[in-house]
N, C-alpha and C positions, 0 to 999 in steps of 0.2 A: 788177473789176466782178462782182457776184453774177449767176449764171446759173441757168437752170432756173426752176421755179415759185417758188423763194425770192425771185426778183427782183420778184415782184408786190408783196410787202410793202415792199420797199425803195422802190419807185416810189411807192406809195400814201402811205408815211410822209413822203415829200417833197411830193407834190402835194396830198394832203388829210390832213395830219397829225392834225387834230382830229376827223376823221370816225370815228364808232364802227364798229369792225370786228367785234368779238365781244361778245356779252352772254350770261352764264350766271348765272342767279339774280341775286344782287346785284352780281356782278362785271361791270364794263363797261370794255372796253379800246378805246382809239382805235387807229388804225393805227400811230401812233408807239409806243404802249405795247405793242401786240401784237408789232411787229417787235423791240422791245427784249427782250421775254421770249423770243422765238424765238432771237435772237442769244445770249442768256445760256445757253439750254438747249443750243444747238449747241456752244458752247464747253465746257459741262459734259459733254456727250457725249464730246467729244474727250478731256477730262481723265480719263474713266473707261474709255477704250480703244476707243470706237466709231470705226471707220474706214470709209472709202469702200467701198461694196459690202457692208458688214455688214448683217445683218438685225436689226431691233429689234422685238421682239414687244410688243404693247400690248393689255392686257385692261382696257379703259376704257369708260366710258359716254359719252354725248353731253355732254361737258364741254369747257371751254377747253383742258384738258390734252391731249385727244385731237387737237385741231387744231394746237396748238402743237408737239406731238411730231412730227406728220406733216411740218410745215414745217421743223422743226429738222433732221430726218433729210435732207430735201431739200437744205438749204443745205450739208451736208457730204458729200452723195453716198451716205448710208446708205439702206437700204431699209426703209421702215416697213411693219410687218405687223400690222394690226388684227385682233383675234380676237373672235369672237362670244362675248359674256359669258354666253350661255345654254347653252353646251356643257358637257359633263361633264368631269371632270378628265382622263380618258383621251383624250377628243377634243381637249382643249387640248394635251395632251402630244404627240399626233400632229403637230399643227401646229408646236409648238416643235421637235420633232426633225426634221420634214421640212424646215423652213426653216433649220435649223442655226443658230439664234440664240444669242448669248451674253448679250444684255441683254433684260430683261423688265420693262416698266412695268405696274403694276397699281393699280387703285382699291381703297381700304380696304374697300369693300363686298365685294370678291372675296377677302379674306384667307383665309377658311376653305378655299376651293379652292386658293389659292396655297400655303398651308401643306401641303396634301396633295400638291401638285405638287412641292414641295421633296423629298419622300421618294422620288420617282421618278428614274430615271436619265435625265439629259439633259445637253446641253452648256452649259446656262446658268451664267454666272459672276457675274452681277450682277442683283439685284432692285431696282427703283426704286419706292418706295411713294408713292402720292398720297393724302393725307388724314392722319388721326390713327392712332396706335398701330401704327407700322411694326414689321416684324420686327427682331430684334436686330442683324443684320448688313446690313440694307437701307440703301440710299441713300434720302434723303428728297427728293422732287421739288422742293419749294419751297426747301429748303436748297441744292440744286444751282444753282437759278436765282439765289438771293441771293448766293452766293459766287463766281459766274462773271462773267467780263468780258462787256460788251455789244458788244465789238468786232465790226464787220462782217467776215464771212469771205469769202474769194474762192477757191473751189475750182473746178477745171477740170471743169465739169459740162456735159453736152451734152443736147439734147432726146431723144436716143435712149437715154440712161442710165435705168435702172429706178429709180423713186423709191418705189414702193409695190407690195406684193404682197398681193392679196386672194384669199382662198381661196373657191373656188366652194362653193355651199351643200351639195354632196354628197348631193343628193336621190336620186341613182342609184348612188352608190358613194363611195369615199374622196374627200375634197375635194382639189382641185388648186390650186396657187398660181398665179394669173394675174399675170404680170409686167407692170405698167403703167409706162410711161415718163413722163418729164417732158412729152414731146411729146404722148403720149396724153391726159394730163390738160389740157394747154393747148389742144389742138385740140378736145377735147370742150367746153371752156368757150367757145371761139370759135363752134363749131356751135350751142351753146345760145343764145348771145347773138344770133346771126343768125336763129334760129327762134322765139324768144319775145321779148316786149317788155321785156327786161331794161333797167334803167337804174341808174346808180350811186347813185341816191337810194332804191332799193328796199330793203325790209327783209323777210327771210324768217325762218321758224321751222323749224329743223332738228330734227325729232322722230323721223323715221325713223332707225333705228340707223346710226351712221357707220361701223360695221364692214362695212356693206353698200354696194355701189357706188351704189345709189340714194340713200341718205342722204348719202353723201360727195360725190357728183359730179353729181347732177341740178341742185341749187341751191347747195349749200354752196361747192364750189370755184369754179363759174362766177361766183357773186356776189362772192367774194373777189378773183377776177381782175378783175372789173368795178369793184370799189371800193365795194360796197354793205355792208349790215350783216347779219350772221348772228346770230340769237338761237338759242341751244342749249337743248334741253330733254331731260332723260334719262328722262322718264316720260310715256308716252302716256295721257292721259285726255281723252276727247272734250269733256267740259264745260270742263275746264281749258284745252284748246286754243282753244275758242271764246272763252273769257274773255281769253286772250292776244291773239288777233286783235283783240278789242274794245279792250284796254288799250294794246297796243304799236303799234297801227295797222299791222299786218303787211300787206304789199302783194302777196306771192306765196308760194305754198305748194305743196310736193310731199308727197304721201302715197301709200302703197300702197293698193290697193283696199279691203282689210279695214279700214283706218283711215278712209277716206272713208265706208265703209258705217256705221261706228260713229258718225260725225258725224251722219249722216242720222237716226239713232235717238235723238238727244238730244231729249227731249220738248218743251223750251221753246226749240228752235233759233232761232226767229224773235225771241226777246227779246234776242239778242246783236247788237250793231252790227258787222257784218262788211263794211261798205261800203268800207273801205280796201282790201279784197282785189281787186287789179286782174286777176289771173289765177291759175289753179290747174292743176296737172299731176298726173296719175295714171300710175303705171308699176309694173313689177315683176311684174305678172300681169294678165290681162284684167279690166277693170273692169265689174262688172255694169251692164247698160244702165239699170236703175232708178236707180242712183246718178248716172250722167251726166244723166239726165232731171231728177233732183232739183235739181241745181245749175244746169242750163240754165233751169229755171223761175224761179230766183232771180237771173237775169241775171249770173251769175259766169262769165266766159269760161273754158272748161274745155278743156285740151289733154290728149290721151291719147298717151303716148309708149311706145316700145318700145326696149329695150336689153338689154345683157348685161354681166356683169362683164368679159368678155374684150374688149368694145368701149368701155369706159371711161365711160359705157355707151351713149351716144347712137347709135341706128341710124335711127330715124324718129319722126316726130311728126305727129299730126293737129291742124291749126291750128283756132283758134276759128271761123274763117269757114266751116269745113266740118264742124264737130262734129255738127250736126243732119243736114245733107244726106248725110254719109258715116258716120253712126253705125255703129260696129262696126269701122271701119278704124283702123289706127294711122298713117295718113297717108303721107307721103313722106320720103325721106332728106334730111338737111341738106346744105348747100352743099359741105362738104368730105368727104363720105362717099358711097360708091357701093354700090348693092345690086343683086343679080341674084336671080332665082328660077330654079332649074335642075332638070332631071330627073336620074335616076341616072347618066346619061352626060355630065353637065355641059353639057347643051344648054339654052339659054334656053327656057322654056315660054311659050306665048302667053297673053294675058289670059284669065282665067277658069280656067286650068288650075293645079292644085296642084303645087308643087315645093318644094325646100329653099331657104331664104333664105340667101344668102351675102353677106359684107360685105367691102369693101375701103376703106382710107383710113388717115389718120395717127392715127386713134383705135383701131386694132386693136392688141391687146397684142403684146409681144415674144415671148410663148410661155408655156408652163407650166414653172414652176420644176422643174428636175432631172427633167423628163419629156420627153425628146426624141421618143419614139415618139408620145405623146399630142399633142405639138405638131405633128409631121409629119402626123398624121391630121386635125387641126383646121385647119391653115393650109396651103393648097396654092396655089402660084403667086401668093402675096400675098393670097389670098381666105380669109376665115375662114368655116368651115362651121358654121352656128349650131345645126343639128339641129332647127330650127323649120320647120314646113310652112307655106307661105304662098301667096298668089296676088295678081296684079295685077287691077284692074278695067280697063275700057276707057280710063279717064282716068289710069291710072298710080298710083292709090291702092293701098296695100298692106293686105292682110287677113291677119292671123296665123290660120291654121286650127287648128293645135295643135302640140304637141311631136311630133317624128317618132316617138318611143318611145310616145306616148300614143294614136296612131291605132289604131282598132279595125277589124278586118276580119271582117265577119259575112256569111256566105253570099256571099262574093266582093265585097261592097260595102265601100268605104272609109267609115268613120264617124268624124267628128271630134268628140270630147267637148265641146269649147267651144261648138259650135253648140247642143247639147242643154242644156248648163248655162245658157246665156244665156236660153233659153226658160223653164227651171225657175225662174230668179230672178224671173220675172214672177208666179209663184204667190204669192198674198197671204200664205201661211203658211210659205213657205220662206225661211230666212235664209241658208243656205249649201248649196251643191250641188257634188258631184264625180261625174263619170261615168267609168267604166272598163270594160274588157272582162274576161270570165272564160271559161275553156275550155268549149266546147260540142261534143259529139261530132257533132252534126248540122250545125251552122253554122260550126264552127271556133272562133268566139267569139260570145258573147252579151253583152248590155249590162246593166250594173247602175248604179243611181244611189244614192249615199250622200248623205243630206240631213240638215240640222239645221232644226228648226222654230222659228218665232217664238213660237208658243203651243203648248207640248207637250201641253196638255190636249185639243187637237183632233188626233186621229190622222190619219195620211195613209197609205193603203194603196196597193198596186200598182195596183189598179183606179182609185183616185182620180187617181193620176199619169197613167195611160193616158188617162183621160177628159180631163184637163187638156191633155195634149199632142196629143190627136187633132185632126187638121186643121191643126196648127201646124208639125209636122215629118212626114217620111215615116214610114210605119208601121214599116219595118224599123229605124228609129232609136229607137223607143220602148223604154225599158228593160223587161226582163223581170223584173228583181229591183229591189226598193227596200229600202234599210236606213235606218232613222232613228237618228241618234246625237245626243248632246247637243251636240257640237261637232266640226268636222273638224280633224284634226291638221295643224298648220302649222309651218313653220320660222320662224326669227326675223324673216324679211323678209316674212312673210305668205303665202308660197306654200304651197298645199295639198300635203301629202306623200302623193302617190298611191302611192309605194312602200310606205308603211305600210298604206294601204288594201288594196293588192293582196295583202299577206301574210294578210289576213283573208278573202279571197275563197274 
């Protein structure tokens, strides 16, 4: 009997064999067809030497091959390692060598990078090519599937076995491989289904990158657990996305805030029929309040979630009933996850006080790959220390104040950039905003705002910003410097790279 998350496909192929599981462009796979391809790929992996516990690197886009490869690894106990396709060759090489992988699946569109990768020293033994024009010695993905048996495999796999390793974004240093188990992914799916109105008739569009935990496990894996339909798109274009909602009658959608913001900027937004959309979720970074208000005005139930790669990712979510009343909160924890907010001595802080958010539950990772010290620092007595500063209100709703490392101390006062950023987003000519500290001999740190404008022909000075913020936040929180840029640097998941901005302070 198939165990682990691979069992989902086996069950659905029996219970709802003709239900569409995956759609990518013109390719449409029922659960029976999806499971058949995964079985063939699992057997092909075994034939080329992939064994239980081996890491399999994947430089792929949001295509059916990405999801098939993840489940194929799961069925034989191998560990799937999706890699950010926007990384440089040296950054990809770091993950290849750190994960100690022997097998590397890549999309034809990444061939120039992969050809350069071949010239570097690594332990890779096999390249598997997806698409046309493979390398001379490469295995071809579709040939592997065509020539392999579709026999169902029965490996001894337990929920505590690692099935996927996702590398953290590395915004503060070298990426670390977060080891996610079958249980992590399954319990995350259960938490998601308990906290949002999922149904097996739902259809989602997965356009946030699947190499990121948000793209892979906010809707994609939970909906496949539930038996719904996942439409994959490897290109984010706001107009095209609205058209897909219109045409495919998409019912639920996860995007990161920068994507939601782009949707609100489509000039003819109201000409698309998005009435099929039953609910929407934002996560990955704080969502500008103006974006939340935009969708609330259009009667689209909007949930704001918070999670991390290390928690697979679900930590808490603000439900639609409280979106307006508790705007700015990320809600409460799901049924199978526990959270605390603690001071530096691990004592629970009272409501209204800021502390570090820590998480406990079956969705917390097994640890960081080959980094026992980092694991020991992050997980203590079963609790994962997120590095995020947060507070409870009197009703138990959680507010993420900021990253611990992003807090600014000016004149002895703690200042949380997110509070200032949310107010800046209300300025009619500010499209992006990031607030950070810089050294100040008198105050220890002073505050700087880096902004991008909606209309660059209308300048915005420090005095303009001061005038706009006056009366909205305390005077000591008002930035003393303002820098206008064309766009803020972001990583592939939409998070603003403050480490880059600090280098220019």
